[in-house]
Steps between C-alpha positions, in 0.01 A plus 500: 500500500499864384473391136203271575321780682561738209368241251190443714431876507531518123257208459256678731522822299452311173194322641349828623546646152325197349211533746456871425493434126250215543273727707500786246327729467525611861357788700696733725396527863340841438288358217374221725424751777292707259322200346410340835448835679745397771796674661861398437521377859198274448656363182827432686310318776304291250823405321658405834194285586515351150155631416643665188751344266798730454855479376756712684636784292788687653501575870162667532272396218306206364385390160156347503374288209240691300255215551442679832294747294239234435513348848191525713431415860326174579136539600464583866856620546581864571680696228789608726 
């Protein structure tokens, strides 16, 4: 059982690496905050609500696909 769990963790790490590479280039949380003029807390909340696509990076950060730079709000929706 321990070996299967270890293998599953390795597969998960490999998949996360693949996803990060596929999403490159990515923006750091601070870059997204600056670009969208939002606080880190707002970014965290939007990631939690799945309003922003983000890949976990470490314990406290996120990598956001750079396509977020060209993203705009839909007409009639508030920016934050």
